[in-house]
C-alpha angles and dihedrals in degrees: 000000000000118000117247138180131216138185123197099223095181132005104216102177152318114253097187145336128221128215091266093058096255112141130208104221143181109222139160105239135183110213116202092347093301129135108297118258133192110262135193117194144120119269133194115244091263094042090236093116131041140181127225115292145163130262123207133186118226095267090052092048090051090050090049090050090053092049092048092048088062092058114101 
């Protein structure tokens, strides 16, 4: 697997936490020194390990917000 770097530029919020202390979070992350993107994924308590997630640019995040706002 190729090496990669990441920097959590802004921690926006925790969505949930499981019984092992892993948290599902929304963060603004720069991957491999690129422009930061919004990111939703699970993180270990020390943020050294992560599960698969999804990255969104600002337009995609706004579209997701609009879709979610229609959920009752």
